[in-house]
N, C-alpha and C positions, 0 to 999 in steps of 0.2 A: 740549588741548594739552600740557599739563603729563602726564596719565596717558600719551601717546604717547610723550611723550619717555622717561618712567621705565620704560616697557615695552616700548620698541620692538623689543629681541630675540624676546620671545616674538610679537609680530607680525609681523616677520620670518619668524620659523620656521612662520607659519600661512599666510604668503604662497604658497607652491606649491600646498597643499591649495585655496586658495580660488582661485587662477589652474584651477586644474584643474577645481574645481567649475562654475566660471563657465563655461570652453570647452565643456565636456562636458553640464551639466544646465542652463543657463541661455539661452547662444546658441542652441542647437539648439531653443529651444521657439518662435522665430520659424517652423519648420515647422510648427506647428499649425494654421495655415490652410491645410492642404493637406488638411485633414479638410471643409472647407468648398467642395472643388474635385474637379473631375474629373482630378486630375492627371496628366498627362506630363510623362515626364524628359527628353524633348525639346523641351517648351515651356516648360519650369523652371517657378516660381510664379507669375512675373509676366504667362504666356502662358495657363495654363490656365484653364480654362472654371469659372467661377463656379457651383456647383449648390446652395448654402445648405446646407439641412438633410438634403440627399437622401440623403446616406452613414447618416447617423442613423437615416432612416426605416428606410432598408435594412438596419440593422443588426438593428432589430425586427422586421422581416417576415421574414428568413430563418430556417427552422427549425433549420438546422444553428448558428446564432449564438445562438440562445434554450438551444440544447443544450451550447454551451462553457458560455455562462455559468453553467448549470446545473452544469456536470462540475467551474468554476473552484471555484464557492461550496463545493460535497460535500467536495471534496478539502481545499481551502483551512481549511476549519472542522474536519475531521477531522484535520488536521494542528495545527492549534494547540491543539484539544481534548488528543490524546495526546502533543505536545511541552510540555505543560503538567503534565499529570498524572505522566508518566514522569521528567523531572527531579525534581520534587517528591519523588514516593515513593523514588527512588534516592537521594536525597539524606537524608532521614530514616533511611533502613536504614543508609546507609554512615556517618553520625554516630553509630550505635550500634556500630560496630566498634572496639574497645580497641587493637587491634594496629595500631602506626602505619605499620611497615612494609607489611603487607599493605593497609592503607588506601591508601597511596601507589601502591602498584602496580597496584590496582583503578582508582584513579582516572587514571592514566596511560593504563590500557589503555583506558578509557572515553572517553578525550579524543581519542586518535588520529584516529578516522576523522573527527572534523570537519575535520580538515587535509586530506584527502583529496580531490581533485575528483570530480564526478559523470562526467567524462569516464573517471577510471580505473575507480571503482565502477560506472559503466554497465556497462563491458566485464567485470568481474569477477562482477555480477549476469546478464549474459547467458552466461557460462558455467556457474556454479552453479546458475541457474534452467532452463536447458535442458531440453526434453523428450530430447532425445537424447545423454543420460548425463551429464547433469546433478547435482550432488551430490546435491541436495534430492531430484530425483524420485527416484535410484536410492535414498535411505532410503525414501522413500514407497512404492515399488513391492516394496521388502523386506517391507513389514508388509501388503502389498497393497491399498495405496492409490496412486491414479494411473495413469500420470502426469498432471499438471497442466500446463497451459499458462497460465503462469503472467502471460508478456509478451503471450500472444496471445489469453486470454480478457477483455473488458472489465471483468468483475467482479472477477477475480483481479488483473488490471491496477492497480485502484483500492488494492485491499489491499497488494500489493508496494511500491506508490509510498508508500502510508503508513508500512508497517513498517519499510521500508529508512529514508527521511528518520527517523524517530523512533530506530532504532538509530544512526543516523550523527550525531544534533545530542544525542541525552538528555544525553551524558556531559559536554559542554559547556555545555549550559543550566543544569546541576545547579550551575554555579560560584554563580552567584547566591544561591541555596539556600543552601548550604555557606557563603558568608559571611555570611549571616543567621542562619544556626544559631550561627556561631562567636560572633556577639553576643549571646548567651543569658543573662542572669545565672546563674552556676552556683549563685548562692546560691538560687535558685527550684528546684532539683532537689534540694539539702540539705535545705531547708525539707520539701519532698515526701516526701523517703525518710524523714526524721524522723518524718513523718506516718502513714508504712509506705506509701506509694503505691508500686504495683510500676512497672518501666519502660514496659508499656504504656500504665500510667495517666499516667505523666508525660508521655510521648509525646501522650497526648490531649488532656492537660489546659494543658501547657505547651510543648512543640514545636512543635505544630499550630498553635495560636493565635498564637504569637510569630511566625513567617513567613508567617502568614497577610496581612500587609499589604503584603509584598513580592509575595507569590502574586498578590493581586489589580492591582497595578502591571504586573507582567509581562504578565500575561491581556490586560487593559484596552487596553494598549499596542501587544500582538499585533493586535489590531483593526485597527489601520491596514494592516496587510499581509495582512489577509482575503483580497483578489482577488490575493495574489501566491502563485500555487500551486506554484510553483517551476520557472522555464523548463528551468534546465540539468539537474535531474533526467529532467522529462517529455520533454527532446528528446533526451536521451540513451536512454531506455528505450521510447519507444512507436514504433509504427510503423502504417500502415494499417488493419490488424484492430482496432484498440482505439481508433479516432477518437472513434466514438460514447459513450466512455466514459472516455475519458482525454485527451481535447483540451480545452486549457485556453485562456484567452483570448491569454496568451504566444505560445503555439505556432501559435494560429490566427492572430495578426497576422502572425506569420512566415511561415506557408505563403502567405496571402492576400497580404501586401504585399511580401516578398521573392521567393517562388518564383513566385505568380500575379501580379504586376506591378501589382494593384490598391491601389496605394498611398496615395489619399485615403480609401478604405474602412478600410484598415489602420491609418492615423492617427486615425480616427474611433474606432475600436475603441481605441485606446490612449488618447485623450483622455477620452474615456466611462469607461474603468478609472480613469485618473487622479483624475478629478474625484471619482469614488465615494472612491478611496482617501484626498483631501483632506477630505472631509466624513466620514469614520470616524475618521481621525485628530484631528479635532476634538472628536468625540463621545467618541473612546478619551481623552483628556487630561481632558475635563472629569468622566468617569467615576471615574477615577484620583485627582483632586483632591476630586472628592466622599467616596469610598469608603475612600479611604488617605491623603488630605492631602498627594497627592505634587504637587510644582509645579517646571516647569521654571525657572523665575523669577517 
């Protein structure tokens, strides 16, 4: 109680966020029971037929379900990998820039896409990548290549999704690496320079090892989101032509549950994804603690 009385303004400041979390994250969890029902909206949860694990069995029996799970894993893992490598590399290169004005300009430029929604970027990409006069395809045609159906061919759709996501997020993701670089003791570089080490040698033997712990933390903690392949992005870019290679769990749930009305099955898919994600979060925190001595509490 003494702690509460002393820090009550801080608790009061957190209260709106806590209420928001309870209202939109915890209370809706009561709907999990729909995963075990043949849910009918007109009958409600109490009146819908109980089917046990049938929805989960149906999930693993459907061929398109397994394809969707595979699509989710492939897209999410590739995003995780490149969204770690790209900001890591960019931060190291940017750290070597000595002109502060140019450095700040580049930082601002690469941060901006992060703050644009996929609704806006989706519309831009649809125009830029269009086979009918799109900027990219016009360039490709001028050098004798294309046109390429970036958003209509499954394989190219995956490439487009991954590249556009990395382009959008790598600048913002580099912030944590730039912060780690700023904490490196300058005396290490001075000593290396006295010993005759080149900038490349300094980067290889000082810079990279110094930020490797935070890299391990960022990479392992991202494992918890490996099944979140990006609903906003996929939803704004995909179409029926790329369902086979581009449909992920979140968009599959939307089509099955909201458009198809099979809410029990859609809830089962969502619960399956949540359980796997929870396990991965526990595993990732354990790895981060073991390899980088990172702890939340």
